[in-house]
Structure formats: C-alpha cells, structure tokens
N, C-alpha and C positions, 0 to 999 in steps of 0.2 A: 361337640359338647360345649365349647366356648360360646358359639353362636346361639345355641338354645338357652344357655344360662343368661346371657345378656338380654335376649328377647323376652325371656320369662320375667326378668327383673323389670324390664321396660313396661310390660303389661301390668305388673303389680303396681308400679308407680302411677300409671295412668288411671288405675282404679282407686287410687288413694284419695278419695274425696272426703274421708274422715280422718281427723288427727290421730296420731299414734303417740301414746305417752310412754316414755322409757324412764325407769327409776335407775339413775346412774350408780346408786349404791349397790344395787343388785341387777346389773345389766344382763341382757341375753348372753348366752355362752358365745364367746369369741368376739364380742363387741367391747370397745374401749372408748372412753371419753376423749374427744379430739380438741374441742374448744370450750372454754369456760368463761363466763362473764365474771370478771374480778370484782364487780360492784355488788351484784345481788346473788352471786353464786350459781346462777342458772347455767345449764348445759346448752351450748349453742352448736354442738356437733359431735357425732360419734363415728367411729370407723371400725371395720372388721380387720382383725390382726392378720389373718392368713388368706384373705381374699381381697380383690380390688373394689371394695365397696365402701363408700362413706356417705353419711347423711349430715346435713347441717342447715343453718339458716341461709337464706338466699343472699349471696354476696352482692352488694350493690356495686355496679361498675360505673355509674354516673348518678348524680353530678358531683358527688363529694369524693373524699379520698378513696383510692382504688387499691388499698392495701390487701384486700382479699381476692383480688383478681388472680393471684397466684394459684388459687384453688382450681380455677379453670385450667391452668397449665398442668396441675397435678392430674386432673381428670383426663386430659388429652394424652399425657405421658403414660398414664396407666393403660389406656386403650391400646396405644402403640406397643407397649411392652407385652401385653397379653396376646396381641395378634402376632408379633414377631416370634414369641416363644410357644404359641399355641397352648397356653396354659394360664391358669388364674394366678397372676403374679400380685402379691400384696402391694398396696399403694406405698409410694415412697414420699414422705413429707419433708420439705426443706427445713433446715434449722435443727433437726434432731429432736429426740424426745426429751421430756423434762428431766428424767433421771440422768440421761447422758449429759445434758447441759449443767446440771448440778455438780456432776463429777468433774467436768472439764473446766468449769468456772466457779470454784469454791470461794466462799467469802474470805476476804483477807483477814488473817489473824494478827491483830496488832493490839497493844495495850496502851501505848502512848503515841500521840500524833502531834506533830508540829504543823501549825498553820501559818503561812507567810502572809502578813498584812500588806497594805498598800503604801503606808507612809502618808505624810501630809501632802495632799494634792489640792488643786485649785477648784474653784466654782462648785464647791459642795460635793466633789467626787469622793472625798475621804469619808464623808458621812454615809454615802451609799455603800461603799466597799466595807466600811466598818460594820454596817448592818449585815452584809453578806457573811462576814467572819463570825458575827454573833449567831447567825442562823446555823452556820456549819458547826459551831461549838454545841449548840442545842441538839443538833442531830446526833453528834457523836456521844453526847452525854446519855442519850436514849439507848445507845449501843453499849454503854458501860465503859467507854474509852476515855482515858485521861487526856486532856488537850492542853497544848502550850501554844500561845499566840505570840509571835514576834512581830511587832508593829512599830516602826520608827515615828509614828504619829503620836505626839505627846497628848493630844486631845482625845485619843480613843478611849472608849469605855470598856473595851473587850480584852485588853491586854492582861495576860495571866502572869503570876509570879512563878518562881521555880525554874528559871531558864537554864540552870545547870543540869536539869534532867536530860537524859539521853532518849530521844524518841526512836521508835522503830518504824514510823511511817510519817509521811509529810504530804501536805496539800500545797500546791503552788498556783491553784486556779482561783483563789478567792481574794487576791491582792492586786488585780489588774495587771498591766504590762510590767510593772515593777517586779512583782513576784515571779512572773514568767521568766524575766531576764535573769533573776537570781537562780531560779531552777535550772536554766540552761547552763549557766556558768558553773554550777556545783554538781552537774550531772555525774561526773566521774567520782566525786567525793561521796555522793550518796551510795553509789555501788560499792565503793571500798569500805564504807562504814556499815553496810548492810541495812540501809534505810530504804524502805519501799516508798516509791512515789505513788500515791493513791490518786485514783481518777485518771485523767488523760495522761498517757505516757509522755515523757520528755521528747522522745523521737517524733511523736505526733505534733507536739508544740513547735519543734524546730521545723518540721515540714510545712506547717501552716505559716510560720513567720518568714521563712526564707523564700523570697520571690521565685527563684529559679527552681527550687525543690517543689514548691507548690504548683508551679506551672507544669512541671513534669508529671506530678501526681494527677493533675486534672486531665492532662493529655492521655494518660494511660486508661482513663475511663471515658474518653471522648467527650469531655466537657470543656467548654471554652472559657478561659479566664482572660481578664483584661491584659493586653500586652503592656508590660511595665518594666521599669529599671529603677534601681536605687541609686540616687545621685548625692554627691556631697560637695561638688563644685559647679560653677557655671559652665566650665568647659565640658564636663561630663554631661551636663544637661543638654548642651547644644549638640553634642555627638549623639546622645540618645534620641533627641528629637529628630535629627536628620535620618536616623535609622527607622524610627517609628513613623515619622511623617506628621506634619502639622494638620489640624490643631492638636495640642496636647494639654493635659491637665497636670498641674504640679500640686501635690498635697503632702502634708507632713507625715513622716513615717512614725507610727506609734504615738502620735501626739493626741492628747485628749481634746484639744480645741483646734479649730481650723486655721491656725496662724500660718500665713504665707500661702495658703491654697488659692488656686485660681487657674483660669484658662489662658493660653497663649496661642495666638494665631500665626505668629512669625517669630523670627529670632530676636527682633528688637523687644517685643513684648515678653519673651522668655527671659531675656537678660534683666529686664526691669523687675520681673517677678522673682527671679533668683536672688537679686540683691536684697530683697526683704526676707525671702524664705529661709535662706541658710543662717539667718541670725537666730532662728528658733530651734531647729533640729534638722537632721538629715531628711531628705525629701524623696518622694516616689514620683516618677514621671510616667504617665500613662497616656495611651492613645485617647484623644479627646472624644467624648461621647456626649457632647453638649446637648442639653434638652432631654436626655434620657431620664427616666424615673429611677430613683434610688429606693430599693426595696430591701428589707432585712427580715430574716427568719431566725427565731430562737428555737434551737433543736436540742432535745435531750435524748441521750442514748445510754443503754445499760450494757453490762458485760455479756449479755446473751443476744446482742444485736437488735433488741427491741428499741424502736424510736417513736417519739412523738414530737410534733411541732407545737410548742406552747402558744406561740402567737407569731404574727407577722406585723411588720411596721412599714409605714410609707412616709418618706420625707415630703413635706409640703413643697419644698424647693426642688428643682431638678438637680441632677448630678453636678457636682462641683462646689456646692455649698456644704460645708462640714456639718455633720449631725448636730454638733453643739451650737452651731450658729443658725440652725434651722428650726422648723416646727415638725415634730414627729407625731404621727397619728397611728394608733393601733385600735382595731385591726385596719388593714388597708381599705381605702374607700373607692379607688378607681380601677382595681383589678377585676377582670372578668373571672368567672369560676374556672374557666380553662387555664387562664394565666396563673391563678392562685395555685391550682393543683400541679401545674407544670413546674413551677418554682419549688413547691413543697416536695415533690418527688425528687427533684434534683438535689435539694438540700439534704434529704435523707440518704441518698446514694453517696454524696460526697462525705458526709459525716461517717458513714459506715466504712467507706474506703480508707479514710484517714485513721480510723480507730479511736475516735474521741470517746471517752467515758465520762459521762456527766453532761454538763451544759455547754453549748457554744453558740456563737452568733455568726450568721452568714449574710454577706452583703452582695446584692446584685445591682447591675445596671440593666434596665429594661427599656427597649425601644418602644415608645408610646404608640407607634403606628404599625407595629408588627409584633411577632412573637420572638424576635431576636433578643437574646440576653447575653450578658457576660458576668462571670463571677468575679467580683472585685477582691474579696478576701474572706478568710475564715478566722475568727477570733476564738481560740480554744480556751476561753475563760468567761467568767461572768462579766458582761459588758455594762459599763457605768450607765450609759444612756439607754437602758432597756426599760422602756415604759411598760412592758408587759410583766415586769418582775413581780409586782404585787397586784396590779390591776386585774389579773386573771385569777386571783386568790390561789396562786400556786407559788409557794416559797422556793424559788429555784435553788438558792444556796443550800437550803435544808435538804432538798432532794439530791442535789449533786454530791453532797457529803455522804449520803447513804449509798449512792451509786458507786462512789469511789471505793467503798468497802466490799463491793460485789453483790449488794442487795439488788435484785431485779425490780423493774418498775412495778410489776403487778403485786409485789409484796409490800410496797410503800403506800401507806394511807395518806391522803391529803391532810396535812396538819391543820388546815383551816376548817374543812367540812367534817373531819374525823370519820367519815363514812366512805366516800368515794376513793377509788384506786387511782394512783398517779398515772397508770397506763392509758387513761382515757384523755383525749385531747379536749381542752376546755372550749366553750363557745360563749359568746357575749351578745347581749342585746343593748350594749352601750358602747360609747367611744371614749378612749382616753387620749388626751393631747398633752404633749410635753413641749414646753417652750425653752429654747436655748437662752443663755444669759443676755445676749444682744437683743433678742426679740423681746425679752421682759423689759429691758431698759428702754427700748423704743416705745413701749406701752405706758411708760410712766408719764403722768400728767405734768405739764409745765407749771412753774410757780404762779403763773397768771390764771390757771384754770381752777 
C-alpha cells in the first residue's frame, strides 16, 4: 500500500505542468500552512497533518544561505520512518509548531525596565552606546514599558529621572563591556530581588567572557577557537607562550582600543611587549596567526531559535591590528561565497549553542590560503565598532530590546522601512568603511599642505 501511494504521488507530481493555487484561508481538508513570507504574507509551503506529504517553494541549496536544506533532511527522515513502520507516518518538523513555541516562550511580562549605560568612554564610543540606549528606550516605549536608564556619563542625552523606582527587568547588553561586568557582579542580587535579566542570560555572558568556559563550549560542538590564556604578569605570559608555542599575539582583554597589542616571535620580544601591555589592562595571549584575515559577523537570535546575520565585516589589516586601529569594511570584499556561508553557518551554530537572545558579535581568524579558521571571541553585546549598525538600515539596539521581551523576529517590523520584517537578512549594493582614530589622524593634511 505504501509503495503504491508514493508511486501514485510521484506520477501526479510528474504530470504537474500547470500551477495549482491553494487558498490558505480555506485549505483542502487535512492540509495546513507550513511556511509563510513575513513580508508579503504569501504562503510558501503547506503540509498534510496525518500523512507524510508536504509541498513548498524550492529550497535553494547554493550559492546562498542553506537554511532550508533541513527540509531535505525532513523528506529523507519521513521516507525512512514510513519504510521502517510500513505505514504513512506524518512528517516531523524541527523546531516545533507555532502554538507550541508561543506556549514555551511567552513574552516577558514587565512594567519597569532598567537599562545599564556605558559611562564615559574614549574615542566617541559613549556616543554610539548612548545611541543604542536611546533606541532601546524607544523600542520599550512602543511596548508600553516604563524605562530607567542608569548611565554614569554626564554628557548622555538619554538618562531618565526617577532612579528610586524599583524595576522588575534589566538590560545589560546596551552599555558595552562596562554594563556586562556590572551584570555579572550583580547576578545573585538580581535573583534575590526578583529582577529578570532581559535578553541574553548572564550565564551566557559569563560563558562568552571566560576563556576556559568558552573554549569548552566550542569544543562541545566541535568548533575550534584560538588557543589563549589570560595573563596579568610577564612571568605568566612567558609560561603561557612556552605552552602555546611561538609566535604569539598579545592583545588587551576587553579594551576598546588596541593598546599594547602585538606579535612576539620569541621571549625577548614578548618581554618588551608585556612591559607596555600591562600598563593598560589585563592581556590575552593567543597562538600567533600572523597574516590571517580578521572577519566579524553580527548575528541576531530570538527566543524561538530563529537567527539572521545582519552583516559581516572584514578588517583591512590582518589579524593583530586592533579593530579600533584598523579600517573595517562591510560587507566583506575578499571572501568567496563558500567562505562567507561557512563562517555564517558557524556563527549561527555558536550563537544558538550559547543561547544568546538579541544581538552579538562574533570574530574569526581566517587563513587566506585555505578554509582553516579559528573563533577568536563572541561579544554578547552591541559592539561599538559595528559599522553595520545603521549602514544596513537595521536598528540593532531597537530590535535587541524587542527580542529581550520575547518578541520573535518575524513579528518585528523594520522601524526604518515600516514594511519589511526583521527576519529577512539585508543585502547591500554599496560598501561602508569605518576608519579607526589612528587612521583618521594619519589622513590629516600637514600644515604645509
């Protein structure tokens, strides 16, 4: 019976030289909508509730994102289950049904939300993070939520009054590393006071910040991250370098500018580098990957595990030159389509595994002569030097604030276009270039010019 049914279905499909139109408001008995375009409301797939049949648009496997390849897996799995049970087993779709997701991931019910600001930072960062906080406030106002912004930057335009109010929710991802550090320190106090951390959980922030925990998390999903150690003294640096092997790179931990960063080919160079580096902040020592490309991806994830990559960025300089001291171009200009999608798929897998809710930044080192790559770090926050923040007409802070409340991507309209859904990845026909302060200074004309 099973063989006849599949054969009959195959013959019908082969004869289907004319389109069939289905009204999803009154679908045929037993058929249910599978995929819907969030922009124009068109139906892109239907499936049969009690039998292993589903119809939809053709999922492109190349050359662009392969997010719908999973439907081929569903098809193969359905055939195997039908053969093994000798019956028509309904298809099983990953991710669950919409109703199940809404029940498992309800929107967070809060009335007052505290947003941690960044404080006064250098080279214009306070302005960018101040903008992010303002966007978050705007998003929460749309939801009817009263917001309180605590920001030790006296120049901010977004600080609210009424700091004696007791919030029932808090965002720690809009104030850079400063706000993340505060969130980690006050984690237990939030729990004791019944204050919900909205967006990315504190546990995820800790896992991304702690080098050892991050390495373990990446190893569990068979991803390779750069071998690194956090160092605070020259002796620790020498010991770590002997264990890692020269050459090594030393860079500032959580520093917004590349103070003290550089390569060391031997112990003498490492000692000279450390004498300058520890004057600024604790350092991270990593296996040297000199000449490798530095690539970044901005990834957004909602509570239902839906992800988009807003943009990717490429440093003009190779690995070892801090982003703030380099030129950053978005979108990347030298990656092949295969490389782009390889790193994109990895970024989504990592973000899903860590459990980020909202926006995060992921940095790679990519060998220019092969497909070998290493994950440098994941920043579970809005990154200051994100040239894709507004260049893609997607207000990331606005979206991240909505996602933190449990609003899924497909229900958030792009606040710039007012029409398109946020669940669609943007594409550009132009290039955005961001120059670090040192690059800008080097471009200044001399007094004689």
